[in-house]
VORO-269098 format. One record per residue: residue in one letter; x, y, z of N, C-alpha, C in turn; residue number from 0. Coordinates in Angstrom, 3 decimals. Layout:
BEGIN
   resn       n_xx       n_yy       n_zz      ca_xx      ca_yy      ca_zz       c_xx       c_yy       c_zz   resi
      A          X          Y          Z          X          Y          Z          X          Y          Z    NUM
...
***
This chain:
BEGIN
   resn       n_xx       n_yy       n_zz      ca_xx      ca_yy      ca_zz       c_xx       c_yy       c_zz   resi
      M      0.654     -0.981      0.008     -0.002      0.290      0.123      0.963      1.038      0.000      0
      I      0.516      1.980     -0.958      0.792      3.584     -0.554      0.536      4.888      0.532      1
      N      0.633      5.864      0.292     -0.089      6.560      1.204      0.809      8.246      0.966      2
      P      0.172      8.302     -0.403      0.783     10.450     -0.731     -0.310     10.878     -0.497      3
      T      0.383     11.394      1.275     -1.059     12.268      1.415     -1.153     13.284      0.948      4
      A     -2.555     13.660      1.373     -2.983     15.244      0.685     -2.042     16.245      1.673      5
      Q     -1.574     16.172      2.710     -1.003     17.200      3.543      0.394     16.415      3.921      6
      A      1.301     17.904      4.136      1.965     17.293      4.944      2.250     16.327      6.281      7
      F      3.180     15.639      6.344      3.194     15.135      8.189      3.607     16.551      8.544      8
      D      3.002     16.292      9.782      3.702     17.666     10.817      4.213     17.484     11.934      9
      E      4.898     17.125     12.084      5.469     16.196     13.386      5.224     16.498     14.457     10
      A      5.845     18.216     14.874      5.516     19.084     15.425      3.875     19.282     16.125     11
      L      2.640     19.505     15.267      1.695     19.568     15.456      1.011     18.057     15.909     12
      A      1.321     17.317     15.561      0.865     16.076     15.939      1.340     15.648     17.545     13
      D      2.808     16.003     17.880      3.057     15.859     19.103      2.411     17.186     20.319     14
      T      1.882     17.904     19.350      1.045     19.138     20.011     -0.584     18.250     20.390     15
      I     -0.778     17.983     19.533     -1.724     17.224     20.145     -2.289     16.316     19.854     16
      G     -1.570     15.512     19.502     -1.637     13.701     19.687     -1.821     13.383     18.593     17
      Y     -2.333     13.454     18.014     -2.775     13.277     16.225     -3.126     14.212     15.281     18
      I     -2.584     13.836     13.634     -3.632     15.098     12.968     -4.583     13.893     12.482     19
      E     -4.925     14.686     11.473     -6.510     13.764     10.747     -5.486     14.498      9.557     20
      T     -5.110     13.433      8.436     -4.953     12.986      7.026     -5.785     12.314      6.216     21
      E     -4.983     12.069      5.512     -5.791     11.068      4.298     -4.436      9.639      3.906     22
      Y     -5.616      8.782      3.647     -4.975      7.623      2.673     -5.056      7.110      1.677     23
      C     -3.905      6.919      1.214     -4.525      6.644     -0.374     -3.938      5.219     -0.795     24
      D     -5.208      3.956     -1.343     -4.484      2.751     -1.581     -3.736      2.682     -2.827     25
      G     -4.045      3.388     -3.786     -4.028      3.875     -4.818     -4.677      3.711     -6.331     26
      R     -6.136      3.705     -5.352     -7.891      3.254     -5.829     -8.119      4.126     -4.795     27
      N     -8.468      4.543     -3.939     -9.274      5.357     -3.198     -8.613      5.875     -2.070     28
      D     -9.038      7.451     -1.681     -9.080      7.925     -0.120     -9.624      7.781      0.629     29
      Y     -8.931      7.609      1.671     -9.777      7.126      2.722     -8.875      8.264      4.265     30
      T     -9.853      8.795      4.675     -9.793      9.594      6.078     -8.791      8.872      7.090     31
      A     -7.647      9.565      7.874     -6.949      8.484      8.617     -6.416      9.282      9.183     32
      I     -5.758      8.764     10.659     -4.888      9.598     11.484     -4.158      9.076     12.073     33
      Q     -3.290     10.255     12.042     -1.313      9.315     11.669     -0.724     10.064     13.335     34
      I      0.140      9.232     13.895      1.069     10.192     15.129      1.978      9.789     15.131     35
      S      3.096     10.816     14.982      4.374     10.626     15.085      5.436      9.243     16.016     36
      W      6.064      9.019     15.103      6.546      8.091     16.219      7.365      8.131     17.692     37
      R      7.876      9.590     17.675      8.130      9.776     19.048      6.401      9.980     19.722     38
      T      5.672     10.188     19.386      3.604     10.306     20.396      4.161      8.431     20.813     39
      V      4.018      7.833     19.665      4.032      6.435     20.023      5.097      5.181     20.680     40
      T      6.214      6.100     21.101      6.693      5.442     22.109      7.146      6.507     23.240     41
      S      6.198      7.351     23.249      5.463      8.112     24.613      4.720      7.866     24.855     42
      W      3.616      7.095     24.289      2.631      6.358     24.579      2.534      5.103     25.328     43
      L      3.167      4.928     24.800      3.859      3.400     24.919      4.982      2.912     26.107     44
      S      5.538      4.540     26.133      6.312      4.402     27.454      7.678      3.291     26.122     45
      R      7.324      3.010     25.033      8.677      1.701     24.491      8.654      1.929     23.168     46
      D      9.368      1.643     22.011      8.486      1.651     20.645      7.913      0.433     20.596     47
      H      7.357      0.478     19.707      6.128     -0.240     19.142      6.891     -1.488     18.189     48
      D      6.207     -2.559     19.085      6.720     -3.676     18.469      6.224     -4.337     17.364     49
      G      4.588     -3.801     17.207      4.120     -4.289     15.786      3.212     -5.473     16.522     50
      S      2.617     -4.899     17.603      2.163     -6.271     17.785      0.174     -5.599     17.836     51
      P     -0.439     -6.597     17.784     -2.204     -6.250     18.108     -2.193     -5.371     19.203     52
      E     -1.378     -5.491     20.081     -1.431     -4.836     21.790     -1.491     -3.434     21.381     53
      D     -0.051     -3.512     21.271      0.098     -1.571     20.722     -0.886     -0.923     20.119     54
      D     -1.131     -1.847     18.437     -2.323     -1.201     18.215     -3.339     -1.094     18.825     55
      R     -3.740     -1.445     19.842     -4.957     -1.720     20.602     -4.577     -0.185     21.560     56
      T     -3.677     -0.091     22.259     -3.647      0.662     23.348     -3.458      1.998     22.622     57
      L     -2.896      2.004     21.758     -2.280      3.520     20.536     -3.644      3.969     20.351     58
      A     -4.802      2.774     19.670     -5.948      3.238     19.099     -6.974      4.087     20.959     59
      D     -6.775      3.482     22.062     -7.709      3.586     22.849     -7.011      4.957     23.284     60
      A     -5.700      5.363     23.359     -5.031      6.554     23.603     -5.434      7.703     22.170     61
      L     -5.960      7.532     21.701     -6.295      8.222     20.129     -7.967      8.791     20.655     62
      L     -8.275      7.568     20.820     -9.912      8.116     21.727    -10.386      8.390     22.611     63
      A     -9.254      8.566     23.859     -9.189      9.578     25.186     -9.434     10.762     24.532     64
      A     -8.306     10.701     23.294     -7.758     12.016     23.266     -8.563     12.973     22.299     65
      G     -9.432     12.105     22.005    -10.731     12.642     21.339    -10.912     12.463     19.209     66
      A    -10.341     11.613     19.158    -10.457     10.780     17.930    -11.593     10.516     17.877     67
      P    -11.934     10.150     16.099    -13.351      9.923     15.853    -13.279      8.264     16.100     68
      D    -14.763      7.986     16.594    -15.475      6.830     16.585    -14.885      5.364     15.987     69
      W    -14.473      6.016     14.540    -14.179      4.927     13.677    -12.601      3.955     14.122     70
      V    -11.700      5.047     15.069    -10.722      4.859     15.625    -11.164      3.349     15.899     71
      A    -11.546      2.939     16.576    -12.074      1.918     17.380    -11.729      0.466     16.793     72
      N    -12.192      0.670     15.094    -12.051     -1.010     14.574    -11.338     -0.283     13.360     73
      A    -10.132      0.160     13.221     -9.614      1.055     11.882     -8.238      0.326     11.642     74
      E     -7.952     -0.524     10.605     -7.058     -0.774     10.314     -5.834     -0.022      9.782     75
      G     -4.695     -0.227     10.882     -3.124      0.823     10.767     -2.590      0.340      9.185     76
      W     -1.285      1.528      9.373     -0.038      1.639      9.059      0.889      2.493      9.245     77
      N      2.115      2.005      9.083      3.630      2.638      9.523      4.420      3.385      8.160     78
      E      4.582      4.102      8.575      5.852      4.689      7.682      6.712      5.661      8.185     79
      P      7.641      5.698      7.602      9.069      6.152      8.163      8.653      7.686      9.737     80
      C      7.774      8.693      9.220      6.871      9.533     10.212      6.556      9.114     11.098     81
      G      5.838      8.161     11.170      4.717      7.694     11.831      4.088      6.048     12.117     82
      W      3.022      6.430     12.709      1.642      5.566     12.578      0.863      5.726     12.841     83
      G     -0.454      5.036     11.839     -1.557      5.609     11.384     -2.728      4.291     11.648     84
      L     -4.386      5.492     11.428     -5.309      4.387     11.144     -6.083      4.857     10.243     85
      I     -6.710      3.845      9.533     -7.359      4.391      8.055     -8.921      3.822      8.233     86
      G     -9.151      5.259      7.689    -11.216      5.153      8.452    -11.463      5.015      7.366     87
      P    -12.536      5.659      7.399    -13.981      5.613      5.919    -13.042      6.416      4.903     88
      R    -13.315      5.799      4.058    -13.440      6.427      2.128    -14.006      7.564      2.038     89
      I    -13.456      8.036      1.137    -13.737      9.687      1.224    -14.903      9.651     -0.337     90
      D    -16.128     10.293     -0.575    -16.730     10.177     -1.576    -16.676     11.447     -2.425     91
      Y    -15.874     11.414     -3.593    -15.832     13.009     -3.380    -16.725     13.272     -4.934     92
      R    -18.030     12.635     -4.482    -18.852     12.807     -5.127    -19.584     14.194     -5.155     93
      I    -20.324     15.142     -5.845    -21.284     16.364     -6.081    -22.612     16.073     -6.218     94
***
């Protein structure tokens, strides 16, 4: 999967509010997404992310506590060099 985000990842902003809302693209569709920096991941887990579903659940719960949308509870995740994120609902551009 690829992630050409519509917005540049602002690590300082993500650190300040805990997460940023962005977009995720799988090459066919665009999705609402939330991303947090690796620095925030490490802070919230008190260690590096180990790739486990338990770490993903801990981060999703922390996002929900920080005011993230409800879809975060059951979202699929992804990671990239600037952070860890969750993929939300598909964006419908129909007018």
